[in-house]
N, C-alpha and C positions, 0 to 999 in steps of 0.2 A: 586513539578509540576506532573501534570496528561496530558497526551497527548494521545488523541484519535484520531484514524486513521480510518475514514470510508470509505469503498467502495461504489460506487455508487451501485444505485438499478439495477435490472436486465436490461441491455441495450438494445435498438432497435438502432444499429449502423446505420442504412440506414437514421436515421434524426438525430443521436447525441442526443438521448433523452432516454426515458425509455419504456419498454413495458408495457402493462395492469397490468401485474404481477408487474413490477418494481416500479409502482406509489403506489401499495398495499404496498409493502415493503417499500417505502419512508414514507407511512404514518405510520406504525408500528415502523419504527425507530424514527420518530418524537414523538411518545408517550414515547419512552425512554428516547431520548435527552432531551426532554422538562422538564423533572424532575430533571436534572441533573443542578447543579451551574455553568454553563459555562460563562468564561470570555470572550472569544474571538474565532470567528469562521473565518476561511479560506478555499478557494474553490478553485479548478482547474478552468480554463477557458473553459474546455469542458463541452458541453451542458449536458450530463448524469449525470455529477457531480455537475453542477450548480441547475439542476432540483431535484436532490435527496435533495441537501441543502435546497432549495425554501421552502419544504414543512415544515421541523422545522424552518426556519426564519419567514416565514409568520405568523407562529401560535405565535411566541414570539415577532414579530414586531422588529427583529434585523437584521441587516446586515453582510456579511461576506466579509473580503477583499479577491481579486483575487490573486492569486500568480502563474504566469506564469509556475515557475518550477515545480508544482504539475500535470501538464500534464501528461498523461500516459506516461510511460517510453517509449523513442522512440528509443532506442538502437537497432540495427539491425545487423545481421551477414550475410555473403554471403554462401548461401546453395550450397555446390559444386555440388549436384546431379542435383538441378532445375536451378542452376544459376540465382537465385533471392535473394533477401534480405529476410529474414525473422526474427522474433522476438527472443530473447533470451531465452524465455520460450518454445520455439518451439524444442528444442534441443532433440532428440531421448535420451532415458536413456542409451542406449547401447553404445552411444559416450562419453556423459560428466561422466559417473561413471567410465569410464575406464582412465581417464585423470586427473592425480593426482593434477593438479594445480587448478580445480575447488572446489576441497576440501580444499582449501587455501584462507584465506580472500582477498587476493592481488594478488596472482599468477594468478588468472583466466583471468586477463587482458593480459596476456602473451600468452595464447592459440592461434595456428594459426588462427582458424576459428574467434574467438573474435576479433583478431587483423585486420580483413578484412572488420570491420564495426567501427560503433563509440559507442558501448555500454559502455565502457571506459569512453569516455568523457562525456556521457550522466548521467553515474553514478555520476561523479564528480561534474556536473552540480547540479544534487539532493543535495547531501551532502553539497554543500555550500549553497545551498536554505535554507537547513534544519538548518545548524549551524548559519547562518545569523538571520534566525527566532528565534532560541532560544538564540541568543546574546540580542535579544530584551528583554528577560525575565532575563538576568543577567548571563548567562552560555558561558563560554570560552571554546572551546575544547582544551584539553591536553593530547595528547596521545590517549588512549581509554577511558578516563574520561572527565569530566567536572569541571572548577573550577567556584565558585561562591563566591560572598560577602555575598549573602542573599538567600538561597533557596527559590524559589517562591511557593505560594501555588495556583496558577493560574490552571485553568481546560481550555485545549485548544483542539478545535475540528478541524480536517482538513478532509474535503470532497474530496476525489482525487480516485486513480484507483489501480489495483492490483500490477503492475508491479512496479510503482514508491512508494508504500505504502512497499514492500518487500526491495526495495533498503534503504528506511529509517531505518525499522527494522534492515537490515544488519549493517548500521552505526553504530547505537546505542547500539548493543549487541555483534557485533564482529562476528557475524556468516556469513561464505561465503555466498555470494549474490545467488550463483546457488542453494546452498543447500536449501535455503528458496524458491527460485523461484519453484522448482521441488519437494521439498519435503512437502510443505505445500500449503493449499490453502485459500484465502480469499473469501468467499461467496460474491454475491452481497447484499449489504446493511449491511454486517458485520462490526462488530467493534473491533478494535485492541487497547488495552489499555498498555500503559506503564506508568511507574511512577519514579520518581526520588528517590533514597537512598543515605543519606549523613551519612555514616557511622562515618566518621571524618569530622571535621567543614571544610567548603568550597570545599569539594572534593564529587563529585556527579557522580551516575553511575544510567542508566537507566534500569529498569528491566522489561521485559514485563510479565503482569499478565493475559492478555488474548489475544489470537491471533484468528482473524476470528470470534468472537462469534456472534452467531444469536439467543440467547434467546428470542429476541424481536419476531421474526418470530415464534417460538414455542408457545410464549404466545398469539400469535393473531392467532394461526391455520393455519399459512401459510407456505406451502412447501419450502424447502431451493432450491434455483436455482442451476443448475448445470454447469451455465457459468463460464468458467475458468478451468473445470475438461476434462479429455478425458474418454471415455468409458472404464468401468471396467473389460469388456470382448472382447478380440479381435474379430473382425467381427460379434458380437451381437448387433442388432439395441436397445439400452435401452434407446433411447431418449437422448442420452447426446450428442454423437457425440463428436466433438473437438470446442469447443466453449470459445474463450477469451472474 
């Protein structure tokens, strides 16, 4: 099986759609995806993901099934400084890097700040949705791998969002969720590809062969969007800001 997780194009959050640049990214992404033998498409219910998917689907005359659990990761924590709830990827590195539980696949749920919100519950919702989808193709979760009677050759594309995509990658690889959220980036319209490896009959492991790939943008001469990254140099206006 080949699983392609696609982040939406550069977002215009004010209207839950895409910026002008985001539409260009979606078009170049479609150039890439339309050349692949995709069996099934799935999409988040949010407009920016549906609009990104629509460019590819319209060219192919295909449809995507909407999966509500593909909505952007909604888990939040209570920020003790502001008294407001914020997203998991907003944790400052001086905090999470000094907490050993964030370096553990499961213990991050027990962190006192994480426990103030619903991140654990949303993560569980995400992996239940993912495992339910994989079950359609004959995969049953067993520990850190999957059992199957017949390994599928299907290629499946999921149009979704950064946070929920990282939750899926964490579940499939066993890498702690916060390490992925803070240590890696999936730029808008990027493609993350995981494939199954069946080294013994019926025993399947997912391996990530590319994370956040934007080669379609390079091929089209389109710059990579900075949405999802913080500025590289503190106090320097490099046009990046802190855009999720």
